[in-house]
C-alpha positions, 0 to 999 in steps of 0.5 A: 296483438304484435307478432315478433318477427326474427328475419325480416328482409327489406328489399330494394325496388330499384333496377338502375344499381344494385342494393344489397338487401338488409336484415332487420328484427322486429315485430308487426301488428295490424292498424287499419288496414296495414301491416305496420312493422317497427324494427329494432334498427334505429335511424343511425343503423340506416344512416350509417349503412346509407340505406334508406328505405323509400316507397316501393320497396319490399320486405318479407318476413320470415313466412316468406309473406312480402309487403309493399313499403308506403310509408317510413317513419322514425319513433320521435322518442329515443331509441329512434327505431324505424317504424315502416307502413306496409301493404301485403302483396297477394301472390 
């Protein structure tokens, strides 16, 4: 069952430059041991903001859980929403 999340923070892991965090909305679901986030933000939103989510970035949900990005894709049909595959980081 999908869990709706209002504020998902995407944080870069790059140390060579400062990249501003992005706040998104969407839902999360567990699939084959991974947490998959489907965001309302589209390919156009990411390209227009010149922000590319890469492997190693962190996602933080409203509960404060942190996830490590494994891969990012977009849905094939419109709207081309972002689909981010993550692994939960246990502190």
